[in-house]
C-alpha positions in Angstrom: 7.8 7.3 21.3 4.9 4.7 22.6 1.9 6.4 21.7 -0.6 3.9 22.6 -0.2 0.9 25.2 -4.1 -0.4 25.2 -4.4 -1.8 21.5 -7.3 -0.5 19.6 -9.3 -3.7 19.1 -8.5 -3.6 15.3 -10.2 -5.3 12.3 -7.6 -7.8 10.7 -7.9 -11.6 11.1 -10.3 -14.9 12.6 -11.0 -18.6 13.7 -13.0 -22.0 13.3 -13.5 -25.7 13.3 -11.6 -28.7 12.1 -13.3 -29.8 8.7 -13.2 -32.5 6.4 -12.3 -30.3 2.9 -8.6 -30.1 2.1 -7.8 -26.7 0.5 -7.4 -27.7 -3.2 -7.9 22.1 0.8 -6.9 25.6 0.9 -3.2 24.7 0.9 -3.6 21.4 -1.1 -2.5 21.0 -4.7 -5.1 20.0 -7.1 -6.0 16.2 -6.5 -5.3 14.0 -9.3 -8.0 11.9 -10.7 -7.8 8.2 -9.2 -6.4 5.7 -11.9 -8.7 3.4 -13.6 -8.4 0.0 -11.6 -10.7 -2.9 -12.1 -13.0 -3.3 -9.2 -12.8 -6.3 -6.6 -15.9 -7.9 -7.0 -17.3 -9.0 -3.4 -18.7 -12.3 -4.5 -17.3 -13.8 -7.7 -18.0 -17.4 -8.5 -14.8 -18.1 -9.8 -13.5 -17.7 -6.2 -15.7 -20.8 -5.2 -14.7 -24.3 -4.9 -17.9 -26.2 -5.4 -16.6 -29.5 -4.9 -16.4 -28.8 -1.3 -19.9 -28.6 0.5 -20.5 -25.3 2.4 -21.6 -27.2 5.5 -18.3 -28.9 5.6 -15.8 -26.3 5.3 -17.5 -22.9 4.3 -14.0 -21.2 4.0 -13.0 -23.6 1.4 -16.4 -23.4 -0.5 -16.3 -19.6 -0.5 -12.5 -19.2 -1.4 -11.3 -22.4 -2.7 -11.1 -21.2 -6.0 -9.3 -18.1 -5.2 -6.6 -19.9 -3.3 -5.9 -22.2 -6.0 -5.4 -19.4 -8.6 -3.5 -16.9 -6.3 0.0 -16.6 -5.6 1.6 -14.5 -2.9 3.4 -11.6 -4.3 7.1 -12.1 -4.0 7.5 -8.9 -1.8 4.4 -10.2 0.7 4.4 -12.1 3.6 0.5 -12.8 3.1 -2.1 -11.8 0.6 -5.4 -11.4 0.8 -8.7 -9.2 0.4 -7.4 -6.4 2.5 -3.9 -6.4 0.9 -6.0 -6.0 -2.6 -7.9 -3.2 -1.2 -4.6 -1.8 0.1 -2.8 -2.2 -3.3 -5.8 -0.2 -5.0 -5.7 2.5 -2.4 -1.7 2.8 -2.9 -2.2 3.3 -6.4 -4.4 6.4 -5.8 -1.9 7.7 -3.2 1.0 7.2 -5.5 -0.5 9.7 -7.9 -1.3 12.1 -5.0 2.1 11.9 -3.9 3.8 11.9 -7.2 1.9 15.5 -7.8 2.9 16.6 -4.5 6.4 15.9 -5.1 6.6 17.9 -8.5 4.9 20.8 -6.9 6.6 20.8 -3.6 9.0 23.7 -4.4 5.9 26.0 -5.0 4.3 25.1 -1.4 7.3 24.6 0.6 5.9 25.6 3.7 2.4 23.9 3.4 1.4 20.6 4.5 1.1 19.4 1.0 4.5 20.8 0.2 6.3 19.1 3.0 4.6 15.8 1.9 5.8 16.4 -1.5 9.4 17.2 -0.2 9.2 14.3 2.2 8.3 11.7 -0.4 10.6 13.0 -2.9 13.7 12.8 -0.7 12.6 9.1 0.4 12.4 8.3 -3.5 15.9 9.6 -4.1 17.8 6.3 -3.7 20.7 7.6 -5.6 21.2 10.3 -3.0 20.8 7.6 -0.3 23.4 5.3 -1.9 25.9 8.0 -2.3 25.6 9.1 1.3 25.8 5.7 2.9 25.9 5.9 6.8 27.5 9.3 6.7 24.2 11.1 8.0 24.6 8.7 11.0 28.0 9.9 12.0 27.1 12.6 14.6 24.8 10.4 16.4 27.2 7.3 16.5 29.7 9.9 18.1 27.4 11.1 20.8 26.8 7.4 21.7 30.4 6.6 21.5 31.3 9.3 24.1 28.6 8.1 26.9 30.9 8.0 30.1 28.5 7.5 33.0 24.9 7.0 33.9 23.6 10.5 33.3 25.5 10.5 29.8 23.5 7.0 29.2 20.2 8.3 30.4 20.6 11.5 28.2 21.4 9.5 25.1 18.1 7.1 25.9 15.9 10.1 26.1 17.0 11.6 23.0 16.8 8.1 20.9 13.4 7.9 22.3 12.6 11.3 20.7 13.7 9.9 17.5 11.5 7.0 18.1 13.9 4.6 18.7 12.5 3.0 22.0 15.4 1.5 23.5 15.2 -0.1 27.1 11.7 0.8 27.5 8.7 2.7 26.1 6.7 5.8 27.0 4.1 8.2 25.9 0.8 10.1 26.4 -2.0 8.0 27.2 -5.6 8.5 28.4 -5.8 7.7 32.3 -7.6 4.4 32.7 -9.5 5.6 35.5 -9.9 9.2 34.8 -10.9 9.2 31.2 -10.8 12.9 30.8 -7.3 13.3 31.7 -4.0 12.6 29.6 -1.2 11.1 31.6 2.6 9.8 31.1 2.8 6.0 30.6 6.1 4.1 31.1 6.2 0.6 29.8 8.1 -2.5 28.9 9.9 -2.3 25.5 13.5 -2.0 24.2 13.6 -5.6 22.3 14.8 -5.9 18.5 12.5 -9.2 18.1 8.9 -8.9 17.7 7.7 -10.1 21.3 9.2 -11.9 24.4 8.3 -15.3 23.2 10.9 -15.0 20.5 13.7 -15.2 23.3 12.1 -17.8 25.3 10.6 -20.4 23.1 12.8 -23.3 22.3 11.4 -24.8 19.3 13.5 -24.9 16.2 11.5 -22.3 14.1 12.0 -19.7 16.7 15.7 -20.6 17.4 16.4 -20.0 13.7 14.8 -16.5 14.0 17.1 -15.8 16.9 19.9 -16.9 15.0 19.0 -14.5 11.9 18.7 -11.8 14.3 22.3 -12.4 15.5 23.4 -12.4 12.2 21.8 -9.1 11.3 23.3 -7.4 14.4 26.8 -8.7 13.1 26.1 -7.7 9.6 25.1 -4.0 10.4 28.0 -3.7 12.9 30.6 -4.5 10.2 28.9 -2.1 7.9 29.6 0.4 10.7 33.1 -0.6 10.8 33.6 -3.5 13.3 35.7 -6.4 12.6 34.0 -9.8 12.4 35.1 -10.8 15.8 34.1 -7.5 17.5 30.6 -7.6 15.8 30.1 -11.0 16.8 31.3 -10.3 20.4 28.8 -7.2 20.5 25.9 -9.4 18.8 26.2 -11.8 21.8 26.2 -9.1 24.3 23.0 -7.4 23.0 21.3 -10.8 22.6 22.1 -11.4 26.3 20.6 -7.9 27.4 17.6 -8.3 25.5 16.8 -11.7 26.6 17.0 -10.2 30.3 14.4 -7.6 29.3 12.6 -10.3 27.6 12.2 -12.5 30.7 11.0 -9.7 32.7 8.2 -8.7 30.3 4.6 -9.4 30.4 3.1 -11.8 27.9 0.8 -10.7 25.6 -2.3 -12.8 27.1 -1.3 -11.1 30.5 -1.5 -7.8 29.0 -5.1 -8.4 27.9 -6.1 -7.6 31.5 -6.2 -3.8 31.7 -5.8 -3.7 35.4 -2.5 -5.8 35.1 -1.1 -2.6 33.2 -2.4 0.2 35.2 -0.1 1.2 38.2 -0.5 4.9 38.8 2.0 6.3 40.9 3.7 9.7 41.6 6.8 10.7 39.6 8.9 10.7 42.9 7.5 7.1 43.3 8.5 6.0 40.0 12.2 7.3 40.6 12.4 5.8 43.8 11.1 2.4 42.4 13.4 2.7 39.2 16.2 5.4 40.0 18.8 4.4 37.2 16.0 5.1 34.4 16.4 8.7 35.5 12.7 9.6 34.5 12.8 13.0 36.0 15.6 13.6 33.9 14.6 12.7 30.9 11.2 14.5 31.1 13.3 17.6 31.1 15.4 16.6 28.3 12.1 15.9 26.4 10.6 19.2 26.9 7.4 17.5 28.6 4.9 19.1 30.4 5.2 19.0 34.4 4.3 15.4 35.2 2.9 14.5 38.8 1.4 11.1 38.5 2.1 8.3 35.7 1.2 4.8 34.8 4.1 2.3 35.3 2.4 -0.2 33.5 4.9 -3.2 34.4 6.5 -2.1 37.4 8.6 -5.5 37.5 9.8 -4.9 34.1 10.9 -1.4 34.8 12.5 -2.5 38.1 14.8 -4.9 36.1 15.5 -2.3 33.4 16.6 0.0 36.3 18.8 -2.6 37.7 20.4 -3.3 34.6 21.1 0.4 33.8 23.2 0.5 36.9 25.0 -2.9 36.5 25.4 -3.7 32.9 28.9 -2.0 31.6 28.7 0.9 29.8 30.5 -0.4 27.0 27.8 -3.0 26.5 25.0 -0.2 26.7 27.0 1.7 24.0 27.1 -1.2 21.7 23.3 -1.8 22.3 22.0 1.8 21.7 24.4 2.0 18.4 22.7 -1.3 17.1 19.0 0.1 17.6 19.8 3.4 16.4 21.2 1.9 13.2 18.7 -0.8 12.6 15.8 2.0 12.9 18.0 4.0 10.1 19.1 1.4 8.1 16.0 1.0 5.5 16.9 4.6 4.4 20.7 4.3 4.0 22.7 2.5 0.9 21.6 -0.8 -0.3 24.1 -2.7 2.0 22.2 -1.5 4.9 18.7 -2.2 3.4 19.6 -5.5 2.3 21.0 -6.7 5.4 17.9 -5.5 7.3 15.8 -7.4 4.7 17.5 -10.7 5.3 16.6 -10.6 8.6 13.1 -9.7 8.0 12.8 -12.5 5.6 13.1 -14.7 8.8 10.1 -13.4 10.1 8.0 -12.8 6.8 9.0 -15.3 4.4 9.1 -12.4 1.8 11.2 -13.2 -1.2 12.0 -9.8 -2.4 11.7 -6.2 -1.0 8.7 -4.3 -1.8 9.3 -1.4 -4.7 10.7 1.6 -3.3 7.7 3.6 -3.8 5.7 1.7 -1.9 7.9 1.6 1.1 8.2 5.5 0.8 4.5 5.8 0.6 3.9 3.8 3.7 6.6 6.1 5.3 5.2 9.1 4.2 1.3 8.2 5.3 3.2 7.2 8.8 4.9 10.4 9.1 2.0 13.0 7.8 -0.7 10.8 7.5 -3.5 13.4 7.8 -1.9 15.6 4.9 -2.0 12.5 2.8 -5.3 11.4 3.8 -6.9 14.9 2.9 -5.7 14.7 -0.6 -6.8 11.0 -0.7 -10.4 11.4 0.6 -11.1 13.9 -2.2 -10.7 11.3 -4.8 -12.1 8.2 -3.2 -14.6 8.8 -0.5 -17.8 10.8 -1.5 -20.1 12.5 1.1 -22.9 10.1 -0.3 -20.7 7.2 0.7 -20.0 8.5 4.3 -23.6 9.0 4.6 -24.5 5.5 3.6 -21.8 4.1 5.9 -23.1 6.1 9.1 -26.7 5.1 8.3 -25.4 1.4 8.3 -23.6 2.2 11.7 -26.9 3.7 13.1 -29.0 0.8 12.1 -26.3 -1.6 13.7 -26.2 0.4 16.7 -30.4 0.1 16.9 -29.9 -3.8 16.4 -27.7 -4.3 19.2 -29.6 -2.1 21.6 -32.4 -4.4 20.9 -30.3 -7.5 21.5 -28.9 -6.1 24.9 -32.4 -5.2 26.0 -33.5 -9.0 25.3 -30.6 -11.0 26.7 -32.1 -13.6 29.1 -28.9 -14.2 30.9 -28.1 -10.8 31.7 -29.5 -8.8 35.0 -31.5 -5.5 34.5 -28.7 -3.7 36.4 -26.0 -4.7 34.0 -28.3 -4.3 31.1 -28.9 -0.9 32.0 -25.1 0.1 32.3 -24.7 -1.8 29.1 -27.2 0.3 27.0 -25.9 3.4 28.5 -22.5 2.5 27.1 -23.9 1.8 23.6 -25.8 5.0 23.7 -22.5 6.5 24.4 -20.7 5.4 21.4 -18.9 7.7 19.4 -18.8 7.3 15.5 -15.8 8.3 13.2 -16.3 7.6 9.9 -13.8 8.1 6.9 -11.8 11.1 8.2 -11.3 13.8 10.9 -13.5 16.7 11.0 -10.2 18.9 11.6 -6.9 18.2 9.8 -3.9 18.0 11.7 -1.4 21.0 11.3 2.1 20.1 10.6 3.6 23.6 10.9 6.5 23.0 13.0 7.6 19.9 11.2 10.9 20.8 9.2 11.3 18.9 6.0 14.0 20.0 3.5 16.3 18.7 0.6 18.6 16.6 2.6 19.4 13.0 3.0 15.8 11.3 3.6 17.1 9.6 6.8 17.4 12.9 8.5 13.9 13.8 7.1 12.7 10.3 8.7 14.2 11.3 12.1 12.7 14.7 12.1 9.2 13.4 11.6 9.7 11.0 14.6 10.8 13.8 16.7 7.9 15.9 15.7 5.6 13.3 16.4 7.3 12.5 19.8 6.8 16.2 20.8 3.3 16.4 19.6 2.7 13.3 21.8 4.2 14.4 24.8 2.6 17.5 24.5 -0.5 16.0 25.4 0.4 15.2 29.0 -1.8 17.2 31.7 -4.2 18.3 29.1 -7.8 17.2 28.5 -8.3 14.3 26.2 -8.9 15.4 22.8 -11.9 12.9 21.7 -11.9 14.3 18.4 -8.3 13.1 17.4 -7.9 10.1 15.1 -5.5 7.2 15.6 -5.5 6.0 12.1 -5.0 8.0 8.9 -7.6 8.0 6.4 -6.0 5.7 3.7 -5.7 3.0 6.3 -7.5 -0.3 5.7 -8.6 -1.0 9.2 -11.0 -0.3 11.6 -11.1 0.0 15.6 -12.6 0.3 18.7 -11.0 2.3 21.8 -12.3 1.5 25.0 -10.9 4.8 26.5 -12.8 6.8 24.1 -15.7 4.3 23.8 -15.6 5.2 19.9 -15.4 3.1 16.7 -13.4 4.4 13.9 -13.6 3.3 10.1 -11.3 5.2 7.9 -12.0 6.0 4.4 -9.3 3.6 3.4 -11.4 0.4 4.3 -14.7 1.9 3.2 -13.7 0.6 -0.4 -15.1 -2.2 -2.7 -15.4 -5.2 -1.7 -15.7 -4.5 1.7 -18.0 -1.5 1.4 -19.5 -0.6 -2.1 -22.4 1.9 -2.2 -23.4 0.3 -5.6 -23.6 -3.3 -4.0 -26.7 -5.0 -2.9 -27.5 -4.9 0.9 -26.5 -8.4 1.5 -23.0 -7.8 0.3 -22.5 -4.7 2.3 -23.8 -5.9 5.6 -21.9 -9.2 5.2 -18.7 -7.0 4.6 -18.6 -3.6 6.1 -21.6 -4.5 8.3 -20.0 -7.3 10.0 -17.1 -5.3 10.6 -19.1 -2.7 11.9 -20.5 -5.3 14.6 -17.0 -6.5 15.1 -15.9 -3.0 16.3 -19.2 -2.3 18.7 -19.0 -5.7 19.8 -15.3 -4.9 21.3 -17.0 -2.6 23.3 -18.5 -5.4 25.4 -15.3 -8.1 24.7 -13.4 -9.5 27.4 -11.4 -6.2 27.5 -13.9 -3.7 26.4 -16.3 -4.7 28.9 -14.3 -3.7 31.7 -14.5 0.1 30.6 -17.8 2.1 31.2 -19.6 4.6 29.1 -16.7 7.3 29.7 -13.9 5.1 29.0 -13.1 4.6 32.7 -11.6 1.3 33.9 -14.5 0.3 36.3 -16.3 -2.7 37.2 -19.9 -2.1 36.3 -21.1 -5.7 36.2 -23.2 -7.8 38.5 -20.9 -10.6 40.2 -23.5 -13.2 38.7 -23.5 -11.4 35.3 -19.7 -11.5 35.2 -19.7 -15.1 36.0 -22.2 -16.0 33.3 -20.1 -13.9 30.8 -16.9 -15.7 31.6 -18.6 -19.0 31.1 -19.8 -18.1 27.8 -16.6 -16.4 26.6 -14.7 -19.7 27.8 -16.4 -21.7 25.2 -15.0 -19.2 22.6 -11.6 -19.8 24.0 -11.7 -23.4 24.2 -13.2 -23.6 20.8 -10.3 -21.5 19.3 -7.7 -23.3 21.3 -8.5 -26.4 19.3 -7.7 -25.0 16.0 -4.4 -25.6 14.3 -2.7 -22.6 12.8 0.2 -24.3 11.2 2.1 -27.6 11.8 1.6 -28.3 15.4 1.0 -24.8 16.6 -2.4 -23.8 17.7 -4.3 -20.7 17.7 -4.0 -19.2 21.2 -7.7 -18.9 22.3 -6.8 -16.7 25.3 -4.8 -14.2 23.1 -7.5 -14.0 20.2 -10.7 -14.2 22.5 -11.5 -10.6 22.2 -11.4 -10.7 18.3 -13.1 -14.1 18.2 -16.0 -12.8 20.4 -16.2 -9.4 18.3 -16.4 -11.8 15.2 -19.3 -13.7 16.7 -21.0 -11.0 17.7 -20.5 -8.6 14.7 -21.6 -11.5 12.5 -24.9 -11.9 14.6 -25.6 -8.1 14.9 -24.8 -7.6 11.2 -27.2 -10.3 10.1 -30.1 -8.9 12.2 -29.5 -5.5 10.6 -29.6 -6.7 7.2 -32.7 -8.6 7.9 -34.2 -5.2 9.4 -33.1 -3.3 6.2 -35.1 -5.7 4.0 -38.4 -5.0 5.8 -40.9 -3.5 3.6 -38.8 -4.7 0.5 -40.1 -7.2 -1.9 -38.2 -10.6 -1.5 -35.2 -10.2 -3.6 -34.4 -12.6 -6.4 -31.3 -14.8 -5.9 -28.1 -13.2 -7.7 -25.6 -15.6 -9.5 -27.6 -18.3 -7.8 -27.4 -17.3 -4.1 -30.1 -16.0 -1.9 -29.6 -12.8 0.0 -28.7 -14.6 3.4 -26.0 -16.7 1.3 -24.6 -13.7 -0.1 -24.3 -12.3 3.1 -22.1 -14.8 4.5 -20.3 -15.4 1.2 -19.4 -11.6 1.4 -17.9 -12.3 5.2 -15.8 -15.1 4.0 -14.4 -13.5 0.9 -13.4 -10.6 3.0 -11.1 -12.9 5.1 -9.5 -14.9 2.3 -5.7 -14.9 2.8 -2.7 -17.0 2.2 0.3 -16.8 4.5 4.1 -17.7 4.2 4.7 -20.3 7.1 7.1 -17.7 8.8 4.3 -15.0 8.9 1.6 -17.7 10.0 4.1 -18.5 13.0 4.6 -14.7 13.8 0.8 -14.2 13.6 0.1 -17.0 15.9 2.7 -15.7 18.3 1.8 -12.2 18.6 -1.3 -11.3 16.7 -4.8 -11.0 18.7 -6.6 -12.1 15.7 -7.1 -15.8 14.3 -6.2 -16.8 10.8 -8.7 -16.2 8.1 -10.0 -19.5 7.9 -10.9 -19.8 11.7 -12.4 -16.3 11.6 -14.8 -17.7 8.9 -15.6 -21.0 10.1 -15.3 -20.4 13.8 -18.0 -18.1 14.4 -20.3 -19.5 11.6 -20.2 -22.7 13.1 -22.0 -21.1 16.1 -24.9 -19.1 14.1 -28.2 -20.8 13.6 -28.8 -18.2 10.7 -25.7 -19.7 8.8 -27.1 -23.1 9.3 -30.6 -22.2 8.2 -29.1 -20.3 5.0 -27.5 -23.4 3.8 -29.4 -26.2 5.2 -26.7 -27.5 7.3 -27.6 -30.3 9.6 -26.4 -31.7 13.1 -23.2 -33.5 12.5 -22.2 -31.3 9.8 -18.7 -29.9 10.3 -19.8 -26.3 10.2 -22.6 -27.0 13.3 -21.2 -27.0 16.5 -23.1 -29.3 19.1 -25.8 -27.5 21.0 -23.5 -28.0 24.3 -20.6 -26.3 22.8 -22.6 -23.4 21.1 -20.9 -19.9 22.1 -23.7 -17.4 22.3 -22.7 -14.2 24.1 -24.3 -11.0 22.3 
């Protein structure tokens, strides 16, 4: 079930410059105490490469020592500061979930009791091994019995409830142009590879991924009982069907324009446009509220999907549906299925081994019942004092951004007034929800975990669809409290910082101001700037898609943002693959604006204080920029880097550091860089927006 189409502008990556240096409660069980874990220092001199001048390649200077000493763990596709923080969070959560599993029988109907049973059945690998594919039998029989188009529509509807988004995706979404209302959205989907480009690109690396995908389909089919010949024939048909869907799909870049994915129409008009989808019939099967209007996000794709449902033989559709159902279940079946799926995943990630089962079960439990898990997590990791300090930083940052907007020379008074109105309407979500979610209707019991897994998916699908036609719940969180991430949502005009990211070294209540403003402060500024990036600026203070810019100001904004796009287009991600300046534009604008706002807020925080002495040989301004650089240190496997460049709206970490800093006079002054240095962009190419 597709619960969000418009991506929250999440905090996860970055971009830069070609440089000279080479990389050398009531119902909760008692919360356990967090394990003793060595803290991650925000600025550790051992992580530096002092043989590389900061004005030549600041990323290498700040992180070269770390990169030389660090190896990506075998089970990971990349490794960096965010992974380290997440690992520390998982160590805490493991104790929470182990305790919940032991006490689950005493609290069976409570949130924490259900969490414990869910996690315990997931961890029971012996039971999964013994059951094999038997828990799938009834659903596989349902698929095999499809005899006509209506039967095909009914099975698609049921698989969607189980979170298996075959053919297309759908869910509840805030109406882009009526931000108090929740409507149905129907959008492109149905692919087994991460993005349409994996079907359309002809380079050798992408061709290898397609070959690995076909091999995976064949392996799973044989595990379900097909002969090698039948499995190969089925995989060929599935690949042809998905390739047709991919050809009709919009690109990641095209979908960055909110207007391009908003096509509001009546349910009757949708059924007329895409009759073979049978949406009215599916809504009844889902038990959804009455639907009058909906957003058909990509009409041309939906027309293609409808045509295929009427023309592709039912036998092929049965093969396609069986595959997608089995691949969704595979991680929770016996080891033959798990290993078959992992072999394909390696083509995308480069990981050398599976994550430990406890980490896989922990992530799945957090995804299924994240607020129940998060309630226990915040009790041991995020104090009221830490929340208060984080909120104070957000308030200080908003004050700075208000002043910057008020003094922008290139913006007219009319647009400036609208921008300030939008900033003043920002909603700040810090740490965790004020009201915890209720999982009362979710049934979790002692049974093969794959059944509990699909039960959690059905629960979430019903919860999502039930929002249709209701007023938007602006208090709802879209991320769980332990999540190491942050976001801006243009439809809600809100910034969210879960407790999971408000941890050292990104945020440390005991650290100096320079470190906190260079870490979480720049992250806060990043999310705030998303409200005014190339996508966010198209939404008003209430979250409506509305053009509130004068024509002259919009033209000037696009001119300035074009400099950012061209800057990042020039950067090489791996081999001959460049960063996609259009795809990453919003994140790159947010990094640039976030750093400027955070630095100004840091300087504001120092007013009235005596000048701070250098720490470890670095001044406050230098520590600010070092904190930013060391947050974004990361190593990637080649497969994962290629996937990032194709699908991720964030630039690679080295460019997230060097790219925006090369535009900042504040950085230049902090390290005494001069014109002509690699970390100083020529004045004519300087990108300055917010």
